[in-house]
BAFI-3210 file (N, C-alpha, C; in Angstrom, 3 decimals, decimal comma, padded with zeros to 6 digits):
// residues 281
n [1|2|3|4|5|6|7|8|9|10|11|12|13|14|15|16|17|18|19|20|21|22|23|24|25|26|27|28|29|30|31|32|33|34|35|36|37|38|39|40|41|42|43|44|45|46|47|48|49|50|51|52|53|54|55|56|57|58|59|60|61|62|63|64|65|66|67|68|69|70|71|72|73|74|75|76|77|78|79|80|81|82|83|84|85|86|87|88|89|90|91|92|93|94|95|96|97|98|99|100|101|102|103|104|105|106|107|108|109|110|111|112|113|114|115|116|117|118|119|120|121|122|123|124|125|126|127|128|129|130|131|132|133|134|135|136|137|138|139|140|141|142|143|144|145|146|147|148|149|150|151|152|153|154|155|156|157|158|159|160|161|162|163|164|165|166|167|168|169|170|171|172|173|174|175|176|177|178|179|180|181|182|183|184|185|186|187|188|189|190|191|192|193|194|195|196|197|198|199|200|201|202|203|204|205|206|207|208|209|210|211|212|213|214|215|216|217|218|219|220|221|222|223|224|225|226|227|228|229|230|231|232|233|234|235|236|237|238|239|240|241|242|243|244|245|246|247|248|249|250|251|252|253|254|255|256|257|258|259|260|261|262|263|264|265|266|267|268|269|270|271|272|273|274|275|276|277|278|279|280|281]
n.u [-153,069|-152,456|-153,468|-151,739|-149,306|-149,895|-150,266|-147,686|-146,366|-147,528|-146,646|-143,873|-143,642|-144,597|-142,630|-140,446|-141,209|-141,333|-138,637|-137,503|-138,697|-137,699|-135,051|-133,193|-132,472|-129,904|-129,449|-128,597|-127,870|-128,450|-125,697|-124,646|-125,741|-123,696|-121,775|-120,853|-118,403|-117,151|-115,218|-115,365|-113,387|-112,063|-110,217|-111,130|-113,291|-116,151|-118,606|-120,898|-123,391|-125,170|-124,586|-122,549|-119,385|-116,531|-113,725|-113,112|-115,470|-117,238|-116,183|-116,590|-119,378|-119,978|-118,910|-120,622|-122,975|-122,302|-121,824|-124,241|-124,836|-126,629|-127,400|-128,759|-128,482|-127,129|-124,095|-122,186|-121,089|-118,627|-116,720|-113,197|-111,723|-113,740|-114,920|-112,746|-112,389|-114,769|-114,405|-112,313|-113,432|-115,967|-117,935|-118,237|-117,727|-116,826|-114,309|-113,387|-111,376|-108,503|-105,181|-102,879|-101,009|-097,995|-098,630|-101,348|-101,787|-102,380|-104,764|-106,985|-108,901|-108,220|-109,300|-108,553|-105,999|-107,787|-107,242|-104,643|-102,546|-100,491|-098,220|-097,013|-094,773|-095,911|-095,329|-096,057|-096,010|-093,120|-092,078|-089,196|-088,417|-087,054|-086,670|-084,719|-084,981|-086,658|-085,388|-084,180|-086,505|-087,388|-086,674|-088,625|-091,990|-094,645|-097,741|-100,529|-103,387|-105,407|-105,084|-104,699|-102,953|-100,666|-099,955|-099,186|-096,914|-095,168|-094,777|-093,662|-091,232|-090,038|-090,568|-090,296|-091,980|-095,080|-098,099|-101,205|-104,319|-107,805|-109,234|-109,911|-109,108|-109,082|-108,362|-105,627|-104,722|-105,332|-103,521|-101,051|-101,139|-100,795|-098,350|-098,258|-097,754|-095,050|-094,853|-096,868|-097,966|-099,465|-101,769|-101,117|-103,265|-105,449|-104,416|-104,001|-106,614|-108,035|-106,687|-107,308|-110,094|-110,198|-109,707|-107,134|-104,297|-103,086|-100,437|-100,009|-099,683|-096,799|-094,904|-092,439|-091,162|-091,519|-092,852|-093,998|-095,636|-098,812|-101,034|-104,534|-107,005|-109,922|-110,732|-111,644|-113,294|-111,937|-113,675|-115,377|-117,491|-115,844|-116,687|-117,898|-115,704|-114,218|-115,999|-116,136|-113,471|-113,218|-115,107|-113,897|-111,557|-112,727|-113,714|-111,324|-110,364|-112,346|-112,194|-113,751|-112,951|-110,711|-112,035|-113,662|-111,712|-110,306|-112,292|-112,801|-110,279|-110,014|-112,137|-111,309|-109,033|-110,217|-111,552|-109,414|-108,441|-106,915|-104,898|-102,145|-098,836|-096,133|-093,529|-093,881|-094,853|-092,603|-090,832|-089,223|-090,842|-090,778|-091,678|-094,391|-093,721|-094,848|-095,065|-097,115|-099,696]
n.v [-105,865|-107,010|-104,978|-102,834|-103,842|-104,000|-101,315|-100,327|-101,600|-100,369|-097,749|-098,127|-098,955|-096,658|-094,778|-095,904|-095,689|-092,930|-092,283|-093,419|-091,844|-089,353|-089,670|-090,395|-092,983|-094,936|-095,578|-097,375|-096,150|-097,195|-097,858|-095,527|-095,938|-097,427|-095,204|-094,702|-093,147|-091,224|-089,484|-087,161|-088,034|-088,686|-091,285|-093,147|-093,041|-091,421|-088,941|-089,239|-088,365|-088,267|-090,591|-092,813|-093,735|-095,813|-097,960|-098,405|-097,587|-099,510|-101,825|-101,343|-101,203|-103,884|-105,061|-103,976|-105,268|-107,996|-108,073|-107,491|-104,883|-102,247|-099,205|-096,385|-093,839|-094,316|-094,440|-091,729|-088,833|-086,596|-083,526|-084,077|-083,192|-082,706|-085,264|-086,735|-085,489|-086,252|-089,029|-089,140|-088,259|-089,306|-092,172|-095,410|-094,883|-095,207|-094,656|-094,201|-093,703|-094,552|-093,731|-095,649|-094,285|-093,474|-091,296|-091,578|-094,068|-094,839|-093,614|-094,858|-097,900|-100,525|-101,730|-103,707|-104,231|-102,338|-101,324|-100,070|-097,213|-094,977|-092,581|-089,599|-086,989|-084,386|-082,169|-079,276|-079,857|-078,935|-077,059|-075,976|-077,199|-080,090|-082,151|-084,841|-086,213|-086,355|-084,628|-082,746|-081,694|-079,982|-077,382|-076,224|-074,902|-076,760|-078,109|-079,432|-081,401|-080,370|-081,776|-084,285|-087,414|-086,868|-084,284|-084,740|-086,291|-084,466|-082,595|-084,205|-084,701|-082,258|-080,156|-076,837|-075,069|-075,286|-075,503|-075,664|-076,890|-076,815|-079,738|-079,607|-080,682|-079,514|-076,898|-077,012|-077,743|-075,360|-073,661|-074,752|-074,234|-071,517|-071,083|-070,798|-072,768|-075,110|-077,874|-080,823|-082,986|-086,007|-088,777|-090,823|-091,639|-089,944|-087,369|-087,498|-087,968|-085,609|-083,628|-084,442|-084,117|-081,384|-080,593|-080,579|-081,222|-084,534|-085,005|-082,903|-082,885|-083,945|-086,602|-086,192|-087,430|-090,554|-091,343|-092,894|-095,956|-096,732|-098,541|-098,626|-098,205|-098,931|-096,789|-097,095|-095,487|-095,083|-095,843|-097,687|-100,539|-103,535|-105,953|-105,211|-104,347|-106,724|-108,332|-106,952|-107,097|-109,853|-110,319|-108,947|-110,443|-112,802|-111,927|-111,528|-114,130|-115,497|-114,285|-112,106|-109,554|-109,090|-109,158|-106,848|-104,821|-105,310|-104,886|-102,191|-101,000|-101,722|-100,314|-097,670|-097,638|-097,930|-095,515|-093,895|-092,281|-092,598|-094,527|-096,605|-095,586|-097,195|-096,655|-096,011|-098,395|-099,945|-098,728|-098,907|-098,150|-096,113|-097,681|-097,585|-096,164|-097,424|-100,692|-102,792|-105,117]
n.w [115,709|113,221|111,625|112,250|111,244|108,547|107,997|108,448|106,358|104,133|104,521|104,295|101,619|100,365|101,083|099,780|097,097|096,923|097,287|095,023|093,039|093,686|093,220|095,152|095,620|094,417|090,943|087,995|084,965|081,589|079,415|076,852|073,439|070,888|068,941|065,641|063,883|061,135|058,625|055,872|053,632|050,766|049,035|050,850|052,687|051,973|051,003|048,414|046,218|048,381|049,728|051,609|050,588|049,664|050,472|053,221|054,442|053,403|054,533|057,275|057,339|056,803|059,091|061,008|060,272|060,697|063,420|064,428|065,252|066,642|065,329|066,011|064,862|062,555|060,499|061,254|059,607|060,137|060,648|060,877|063,183|065,080|065,279|066,244|068,747|070,041|070,148|071,907|074,277|074,887|075,871|074,238|071,438|068,083|065,718|062,405|059,406|061,139|061,835|063,630|065,706|067,634|069,327|069,660|070,698|073,437|073,820|072,831|072,221|069,874|066,732|064,017|061,475|058,910|056,420|054,213|053,878|052,003|052,851|051,523|050,414|048,545|045,776|043,763|040,339|038,537|040,253|042,205|044,617|045,956|048,109|049,460|051,732|054,949|056,669|054,976|053,960|055,888|055,427|053,957|053,562|054,756|053,986|055,771|056,832|059,495|062,750|061,766|061,259|059,769|060,526|063,173|062,653|061,401|063,481|065,434|064,281|064,324|062,448|061,324|059,937|059,488|057,818|058,791|057,919|058,416|057,783|054,901|051,989|049,423|049,933|050,384|047,871|046,558|047,922|047,180|044,446|044,395|045,463|048,204|050,001|049,976|049,948|050,399|052,812|052,732|052,312|049,471|047,870|048,592|048,028|045,234|044,411|045,172|043,752|041,174|041,271|041,530|039,021|038,065|035,910|035,075|036,034|037,724|040,511|042,081|043,336|045,678|047,754|049,118|052,227|054,407|055,208|056,296|058,438|058,671|061,176|063,243|065,735|069,039|071,708|075,044|077,121|076,036|075,885|076,571|075,437|073,047|071,538|071,363|069,893|067,455|066,555|066,294|064,273|062,169|061,872|060,967|058,499|057,190|057,049|055,543|053,099|052,405|053,164|051,550|049,095|049,166|049,271|046,883|044,921|045,349|044,715|042,048|040,954|041,383|039,748|037,246|037,049|036,804|038,814|041,224|040,807|041,720|041,219|039,451|040,351|043,027|044,038|043,956|045,599|048,686|051,683|054,669|057,574|060,012|063,209|065,316|066,542|064,955|065,837]
ca.u [-151,667|-152,373|-153,703|-150,508|-148,309|-150,295|-150,009|-146,240|-145,992|-147,953|-145,749|-142,573|-143,759|-144,747|-141,315|-139,579|-141,621|-140,935|-137,189|-137,217|-139,118|-136,845|-133,689|-132,267|-131,995|-129,027|-129,820|-127,556|-128,408|-127,870|-124,647|-125,134|-125,567|-122,466|-121,759|-119,796|-118,106|-116,101|-115,083|-115,505|-112,045|-111,922|-111,219|-111,319|-114,666|-116,551|-119,992|-121,189|-124,830|-125,785|-124,299|-121,182|-118,646|-115,140|-113,421|-113,212|-116,896|-117,852|-115,709|-117,255|-120,783|-120,041|-118,686|-121,869|-123,931|-121,880|-121,896|-125,625|-124,754|-127,741|-126,951|-129,944|-128,174|-126,338|-122,715|-122,210|-119,958|-118,350|-115,351|-112,280|-111,369|-114,884|-115,064|-111,651|-112,678|-115,819|-113,834|-111,439|-114,125|-117,253|-117,893|-118,896|-117,563|-115,878|-113,905|-112,550|-110,242|-107,590|-103,815|-102,499|-099,720|-097,535|-099,337|-102,738|-101,867|-103,021|-106,024|-108,084|-108,783|-108,029|-109,765|-107,973|-106,150|-108,815|-106,739|-103,325|-102,375|-099,104|-098,049|-095,938|-094,658|-096,204|-095,106|-096,652|-095,076|-092,419|-091,431|-087,795|-088,111|-086,964|-085,935|-084,530|-085,186|-087,477|-084,535|-084,076|-087,830|-087,656|-086,402|-089,769|-093,295|-095,376|-099,162|-101,154|-104,734|-105,353|-105,403|-104,464|-101,711|-099,554|-099,522|-098,434|-095,621|-094,313|-094,430|-092,761|-089,923|-089,494|-090,689|-090,503|-092,908|-096,212|-099,346|-102,244|-105,609|-108,890|-109,988|-110,418|-107,979|-109,087|-107,666|-104,184|-104,527|-105,329|-102,283|-099,962|-101,242|-100,391|-097,043|-098,384|-097,019|-094,134|-095,062|-098,088|-097,828|-100,808|-101,795|-101,029|-104,586|-106,267|-103,848|-104,288|-108,063|-108,505|-106,132|-108,131|-111,406|-110,032|-109,503|-105,718|-103,776|-102,724|-099,137|-099,888|-099,070|-095,629|-094,362|-090,999|-090,580|-092,356|-092,490|-094,382|-096,811|-099,594|-102,241|-105,671|-107,757|-111,086|-110,364|-112,771|-113,015|-111,419|-114,749|-116,256|-117,686|-114,842|-117,339|-118,093|-114,410|-113,868|-116,867|-115,746|-112,201|-113,495|-115,789|-112,903|-110,704|-113,511|-113,725|-110,012|-110,235|-113,267|-111,919|-114,633|-112,175|-109,935|-112,960|-114,057|-110,558|-110,010|-113,329|-112,567|-109,098|-110,294|-113,006|-110,474|-108,177|-111,042|-111,847|-108,133|-108,339|-105,838|-104,144|-100,820|-097,783|-095,186|-092,349|-094,199|-094,989|-091,292|-089,999|-089,429|-091,275|-090,496|-092,860|-094,840|-092,876|-095,523|-095,110|-098,504|-099,851]
ca.v [-106,117|-107,154|-103,661|-102,047|-104,387|-103,612|-099,875|-100,143|-102,029|-099,322|-096,606|-098,502|-098,922|-095,265|-094,144|-096,441|-095,069|-091,526|-092,223|-093,680|-090,690|-088,200|-089,949|-090,623|-094,358|-094,987|-096,470|-097,426|-095,910|-098,006|-097,124|-095,003|-096,799|-097,188|-094,254|-094,962|-091,877|-091,136|-088,168|-087,118|-087,979|-089,649|-092,246|-094,198|-092,910|-090,101|-088,788|-088,980|-088,545|-088,481|-091,954|-093,002|-094,649|-096,065|-099,307|-098,460|-097,513|-100,810|-102,792|-101,064|-101,621|-105,339|-105,355|-103,649|-106,338|-109,259|-107,983|-107,110|-103,622|-101,330|-097,819|-095,543|-092,668|-094,716|-093,955|-090,263|-088,213|-085,330|-083,031|-084,962|-082,685|-082,924|-086,702|-087,155|-084,995|-087,106|-090,344|-088,996|-087,800|-089,956|-093,638|-096,128|-094,193|-095,830|-093,678|-094,724|-094,626|-093,885|-094,239|-096,027|-093,629|-093,477|-090,276|-091,987|-095,464|-095,036|-092,873|-095,646|-099,324|-100,595|-102,868|-103,575|-103,135|-102,511|-100,892|-099,457|-096,001|-094,568|-091,146|-089,077|-085,544|-083,887|-080,781|-078,943|-080,171|-077,797|-076,235|-076,352|-077,916|-081,535|-082,778|-086,290|-086,778|-085,507|-083,579|-081,690|-081,088|-079,007|-076,012|-075,776|-074,822|-078,001|-078,090|-080,656|-081,253|-080,169|-082,896|-085,556|-088,082|-086,220|-083,162|-085,338|-086,738|-083,301|-081,999|-085,152|-084,603|-080,917|-079,260|-075,488|-074,249|-076,150|-074,787|-076,624|-076,487|-077,635|-080,757|-079,305|-080,918|-078,563|-075,680|-077,189|-077,648|-073,915|-073,082|-075,210|-073,559|-070,114|-071,090|-070,462|-073,865|-075,753|-079,321|-081,309|-084,329|-086,577|-090,095|-090,699|-091,802|-088,747|-086,250|-087,679|-087,844|-084,227|-082,884|-084,840|-083,495|-079,937|-080,347|-080,423|-082,246|-085,795|-084,944|-081,624|-083,250|-084,806|-087,171|-085,937|-088,306|-091,491|-091,152|-093,926|-096,777|-096,861|-099,356|-097,877|-098,935|-098,327|-096,396|-097,093|-094,694|-095,902|-096,357|-098,559|-101,889|-104,450|-106,981|-104,649|-104,349|-108,119|-108,830|-106,313|-107,656|-111,223|-110,247|-108,543|-111,611|-113,723|-111,370|-111,772|-115,561|-115,986|-113,625|-110,975|-108,322|-108,957|-108,881|-105,440|-103,994|-105,506|-104,209|-100,755|-100,566|-101,861|-099,195|-096,470|-097,730|-097,668|-094,085|-093,219|-091,215|-092,759|-095,764|-096,511|-095,609|-098,298|-096,274|-096,095|-099,802|-100,566|-097,969|-099,288|-097,028|-096,172|-098,211|-096,887|-096,322|-098,286|-102,091|-103,222|-106,534]
ca.w [115,339|111,769|111,041|112,364|110,315|107,191|107,875|108,307|105,012|103,206|104,706|103,734|100,165|099,959|101,202|098,724|095,838|096,972|097,113|093,618|092,249|093,991|092,776|096,257|095,545|093,253|089,858|086,983|083,631|080,540|078,684|075,574|072,272|070,139|067,834|064,667|063,239|060,141|058,016|054,423|053,061|049,673|048,576|051,850|053,174|051,476|050,593|047,013|045,990|049,699|050,179|052,059|049,727|050,022|050,976|054,685|054,769|053,099|055,533|058,542|057,187|056,946|060,506|061,701|059,969|061,304|064,880|064,779|065,983|066,430|065,215|065,817|064,038|061,410|060,507|061,202|058,914|060,827|060,487|061,591|064,511|065,970|065,502|067,114|070,099|070,605|070,446|073,072|075,488|075,120|075,832|073,143|070,156|067,157|064,707|061,318|059,425|062,056|061,914|065,002|065,896|069,036|070,102|069,884|071,131|074,739|073,884|072,289|071,925|068,433|065,935|062,689|060,512|057,894|055,116|054,265|053,070|051,837|053,067|050,682|050,248|047,209|045,388|042,475|039,260|037,960|041,277|042,387|045,866|045,755|049,211|049,341|053,066|055,805|057,230|053,966|053,753|056,944|054,967|053,171|054,240|054,448|054,298|056,282|057,353|060,944|063,643|061,095|061,613|059,099|061,355|064,280|062,144|061,203|064,773|066,103|063,650|064,501|061,291|061,857|059,164|059,171|057,502|059,152|057,350|058,974|057,076|053,561|051,081|048,307|050,342|050,190|046,421|046,288|048,446|046,318|043,153|044,561|046,130|049,631|050,627|049,027|049,964|051,052|053,366|052,672|051,678|048,015|047,262|048,812|047,290|043,803|044,218|045,275|042,622|040,028|041,412|041,339|037,601|037,738|035,000|035,713|036,708|038,422|041,793|041,896|044,575|045,827|048,772|049,853|053,632|055,369|054,942|057,528|058,490|059,205|062,189|063,889|067,095|069,979|072,905|076,138|077,970|075,269|076,414|075,996|074,632|071,704|070,853|071,065|068,822|066,194|066,094|065,858|062,984|061,169|061,642|060,140|057,146|056,597|056,780|054,515|051,838|052,120|053,308|050,321|047,999|049,248|048,920|045,460|044,145|045,532|043,990|040,618|040,586|041,313|038,575|036,066|037,002|036,614|039,803|042,207|040,625|042,339|040,211|039,604|041,124|044,452|044,407|044,061|046,530|050,080|052,496|056,099|058,238|061,199|064,390|066,282|066,095|064,880|066,146]
c.u [-151,510|-152,574|-152,465|-149,436|-148,613|-149,998|-148,528|-145,766|-146,341|-147,020|-144,385|-142,589|-143,853|-143,417|-140,372|-139,909|-141,188|-139,441|-136,800|-137,539|-138,204|-135,399|-132,719|-131,779|-131,149|-129,547|-128,751|-128,189|-127,720|-126,795|-125,191|-124,883|-124,273|-122,696|-120,593|-119,616|-117,053|-116,072|-115,304|-114,123|-111,906|-110,443|-111,566|-112,746|-115,133|-117,997|-120,065|-122,650|-125,551|-125,601|-122,830|-120,515|-117,254|-114,940|-113,607|-114,667|-117,582|-117,433|-116,442|-118,735|-120,920|-119,791|-119,937|-122,894|-123,565|-121,973|-123,302|-125,656|-125,929|-127,208|-128,156|-129,698|-127,361|-124,880|-122,741|-120,931|-119,767|-116,984|-114,402|-111,980|-112,499|-115,050|-113,975|-111,889|-113,747|-115,266|-112,926|-112,224|-115,411|-117,118|-118,604|-118,918|-116,515|-115,591|-113,011|-112,458|-109,097|-106,218|-103,470|-101,081|-099,280|-098,293|-100,751|-102,873|-102,657|-104,373|-107,228|-107,837|-108,839|-108,603|-109,213|-106,803|-107,228|-108,316|-105,337|-103,324|-100,899|-099,011|-096,834|-095,886|-094,898|-095,613|-095,896|-095,612|-094,455|-091,759|-090,059|-087,542|-088,157|-086,163|-085,837|-084,665|-086,104|-086,652|-084,383|-085,404|-088,146|-087,400|-087,565|-091,015|-094,141|-096,828|-099,642|-102,594|-104,693|-105,843|-105,274|-103,130|-100,509|-099,045|-098,726|-097,018|-094,663|-093,863|-093,467|-091,342|-089,377|-089,544|-091,033|-091,612|-094,048|-097,439|-100,479|-103,610|-106,703|-109,620|-110,548|-109,262|-107,925|-108,350|-106,159|-103,845|-104,431|-104,006|-101,078|-099,956|-100,728|-099,082|-097,112|-097,784|-096,158|-094,451|-096,368|-097,833|-099,221|-100,722|-101,808|-102,420|-105,431|-105,730|-104,180|-105,772|-108,500|-107,898|-106,949|-109,488|-111,347|-109,750|-108,057|-105,279|-103,220|-101,429|-098,925|-099,282|-097,939|-095,142|-092,863|-090,360|-091,631|-091,921|-092,785|-095,595|-097,530|-100,729|-103,330|-106,512|-109,085|-110,676|-111,622|-112,376|-112,705|-112,514|-115,741|-116,319|-116,684|-115,453|-117,573|-116,791|-114,014|-114,708|-116,488|-114,432|-112,394|-114,168|-114,812|-111,968|-111,420|-113,571|-112,398|-109,863|-111,120|-113,125|-112,770|-113,906|-111,369|-110,832|-113,385|-112,918|-110,254|-111,018|-113,124|-111,408|-109,275|-111,179|-112,210|-109,595|-108,966|-111,341|-110,597|-107,971|-107,126|-105,080|-102,717|-099,737|-096,757|-094,024|-092,626|-094,336|-093,626|-090,387|-090,243|-089,765|-090,846|-091,753|-093,166|-093,913|-093,518|-095,539|-096,543|-098,621|-100,172]
c.v [-106,241|-105,818|-102,797|-102,514|-103,956|-102,122|-099,601|-100,527|-100,954|-098,128|-096,881|-098,438|-097,482|-094,535|-094,609|-095,798|-093,607|-091,373|-092,448|-092,467|-089,493|-088,414|-090,205|-092,055|-094,488|-095,962|-096,344|-097,274|-096,814|-097,207|-096,621|-095,995|-096,444|-096,153|-094,608|-093,700|-092,052|-089,717|-088,289|-086,929|-089,078|-090,064|-093,314|-094,223|-091,498|-090,134|-088,472|-089,315|-088,938|-089,896|-092,044|-094,087|-094,888|-097,434|-099,398|-098,399|-098,849|-101,872|-102,591|-101,441|-103,139|-105,754|-105,066|-104,768|-107,618|-109,240|-107,623|-105,839|-102,723|-099,899|-096,925|-094,367|-093,024|-094,304|-092,443|-089,739|-086,805|-084,802|-083,819|-084,471|-082,918|-084,412|-087,217|-086,709|-085,845|-088,467|-090,293|-088,795|-088,555|-091,472|-094,173|-095,341|-094,948|-094,850|-094,345|-093,671|-093,917|-094,543|-094,503|-095,512|-093,721|-092,474|-090,723|-093,334|-095,650|-094,325|-093,730|-097,133|-099,453|-101,873|-102,679|-104,512|-103,418|-102,107|-100,331|-098,179|-095,622|-093,049|-090,676|-087,559|-085,207|-082,493|-080,533|-079,164|-078,893|-076,896|-076,813|-077,222|-079,428|-082,176|-084,293|-086,979|-085,849|-084,363|-082,424|-080,964|-080,022|-077,565|-075,422|-075,667|-076,007|-077,858|-079,447|-080,346|-081,281|-081,401|-084,252|-086,132|-087,368|-085,001|-083,665|-085,707|-085,567|-082,709|-082,907|-085,028|-083,172|-080,021|-077,855|-074,698|-075,126|-075,282|-075,786|-076,102|-077,386|-078,454|-080,466|-079,493|-079,933|-077,272|-075,812|-077,203|-076,169|-073,284|-073,493|-074,445|-072,131|-069,972|-070,593|-071,559|-074,511|-077,237|-079,642|-082,731|-084,936|-087,996|-089,911|-090,722|-090,538|-087,552|-086,324|-087,462|-086,383|-083,333|-083,173|-084,137|-081,981|-079,581|-080,159|-081,521|-083,434|-085,706|-083,618|-081,816|-084,232|-085,307|-086,893|-086,885|-089,238|-091,498|-092,368|-094,692|-097,036|-097,857|-098,564|-098,776|-098,248|-098,053|-096,329|-096,309|-095,607|-096,514|-097,230|-099,941|-102,843|-105,547|-106,498|-104,735|-105,767|-108,660|-108,232|-106,881|-109,087|-111,238|-109,860|-109,706|-112,635|-113,242|-111,627|-113,246|-116,020|-115,258|-112,408|-109,642|-108,059|-108,588|-107,414|-104,542|-104,104|-104,778|-102,696|-100,287|-100,713|-100,720|-097,909|-096,475|-097,436|-096,184|-093,242|-092,055|-091,393|-094,065|-095,573|-096,562|-096,691|-097,907|-096,289|-097,532|-100,422|-099,865|-098,432|-098,066|-097,215|-096,634|-097,446|-097,151|-097,253|-099,711|-102,612|-104,710|-107,338]
c.w [113,821|111,078|111,096|111,398|108,887|106,950|107,683|106,902|103,981|103,286|104,081|102,217|099,652|100,014|100,097|097,374|095,784|096,734|095,660|092,756|092,463|093,581|093,895|096,299|094,292|092,204|088,776|085,607|082,623|079,818|077,360|074,443|071,556|069,045|066,917|063,837|062,156|059,609|056,516|053,818|052,018|049,546|049,612|052,401|052,816|051,006|049,106|046,770|047,287|050,232|050,562|051,216|050,299|050,639|052,486|055,131|054,520|054,110|056,858|058,468|057,375|058,389|061,328|061,501|060,711|062,822|065,370|065,622|065,622|066,435|064,958|064,881|062,796|061,573|060,312|060,553|059,472|060,418|061,382|063,006|065,508|066,298|066,440|068,558|070,774|070,993|071,669|074,367|075,825|075,087|074,598|071,839|069,348|066,029|063,668|060,218|060,129|062,020|063,376|065,272|067,359|069,896|070,481|070,589|072,428|074,862|073,521|072,457|070,400|067,846|064,529|062,506|059,480|056,505|055,312|053,432|053,066|051,925|052,279|050,813|048,783|047,026|044,106|041,386|038,687|038,971|041,616|043,610|045,631|046,878|049,022|050,691|053,846|056,379|056,242|053,759|054,792|056,509|054,179|054,045|053,779|054,888|054,780|056,685|058,876|061,702|062,965|061,555|061,003|059,868|062,559|063,837|061,956|062,536|065,542|065,569|063,622|063,286|061,785|061,169|058,646|058,931|057,678|058,727|057,913|057,913|055,705|052,575|049,916|048,647|050,142|048,701|046,015|046,736|047,613|045,000|043,220|045,330|047,567|050,507|049,552|048,852|050,662|051,513|053,492|052,109|050,165|047,391|047,409|048,026|045,813|043,524|044,192|044,193|041,362|040,090|041,212|039,883|037,199|036,770|035,770|036,525|037,435|039,808|041,524|043,254|044,621|046,831|049,358|051,317|054,486|054,880|056,259|057,364|059,201|060,094|062,479|065,330|067,950|071,230|074,087|076,995|077,209|075,909|075,770|075,129|073,204|070,913|070,450|069,913|067,477|065,664|065,591|064,491|061,875|060,854|060,758|058,692|056,440|056,204|055,624|053,178|051,547|052,261|052,034|049,144|047,986|048,789|047,425|044,580|044,187|044,669|042,478|040,120|040,449|040,070|037,306|035,925|036,779|037,581|040,692|042,030|041,117|041,266|040,501|040,487|042,617|044,904|044,669|045,061|047,956|050,915|053,935|056,802|059,516|062,373|065,411|065,764|066,129|065,141|064,897]
res [x|x|x|x|x|x|x|x|x|x|x|x|x|x|x|x|x|x|x|x|x|x|x|x|x|x|x|x|x|x|x|x|x|x|x|x|x|x|x|x|x|x|x|x|x|x|x|x|x|x|x|x|x|x|x|x|x|x|x|x|x|x|x|x|x|x|x|x|x|x|x|x|x|x|x|x|x|x|x|x|x|x|x|x|x|x|x|x|x|x|x|x|x|x|x|x|x|x|x|x|x|x|x|x|x|x|x|x|x|x|x|x|x|x|x|x|x|x|x|x|x|x|x|x|x|x|x|x|x|x|x|x|x|x|x|x|x|x|x|x|x|x|x|x|x|x|x|x|x|x|x|x|x|x|x|x|x|x|x|x|x|x|x|x|x|x|x|x|x|x|x|x|x|x|x|x|x|x|x|x|x|x|x|x|x|x|x|x|x|x|x|x|x|x|x|x|x|x|x|x|x|x|x|x|x|x|x|x|x|x|x|x|x|x|x|x|x|x|x|x|x|x|x|x|x|x|x|x|x|x|x|x|x|x|x|x|x|x|x|x|x|x|x|x|x|x|x|x|x|x|x|x|x|x|x|x|x|x|x|x|x|x|x|x|x|x|x|x|x|x|x|x|x|x|x|x|x|x|x|x|x]
***
């Protein structure tokens, strides 16, 4: 009897091992590690000398440190359209710096805000187009970066002539210089930076219309572990309370002012902007 019992036990163990090896017994794989993605868009987050720079990049690095987040691949810098597609389709993906727009609200979980940017309509200095409203701007061809918030804004407002360029701001500078587009909808800081880098004179880009002030967030994919999102938001709130967030932003803006690349003009500081349509918490 004892021999038969022992034999049955051996058979049972053998069958169990065989089932595990064949995959017939369900098992739960560990969720993928968090991926943190960004793009190369100065001055918020950009590559210089093979290093990621910018206020938003520095803020996210500090959040990674405070939350003890393990990033086997580090912060990945990808084209915006590719990074956005990954954040929409894969679990445990964080994407910065992302405008929290009505079109995107239900696509992600949100941590932030981490920074603010001002969206304006630029023209090349000396050209005749000078719309005083978005409605008047519809009669002109407007350049935007593809899949950016600015493209969403134009399409939402029914602009008929949009020239969408895949993630290369220098290309829009080229188009403006050759009158291929009349206007460029972009954050003031990025537009000024890329015109400066392209060697254009200081006033080559002219603001014709301040459009909107946006707060920038970190967008987490919908299937991200809720504990990760809660820890990141808590860490950001702590940075705001202890002054470290303000210190990073102040240092960044002082550096930009010294380089005379994207200092904010007085007329924009004093001009009331249209705020985001989404009520931010």
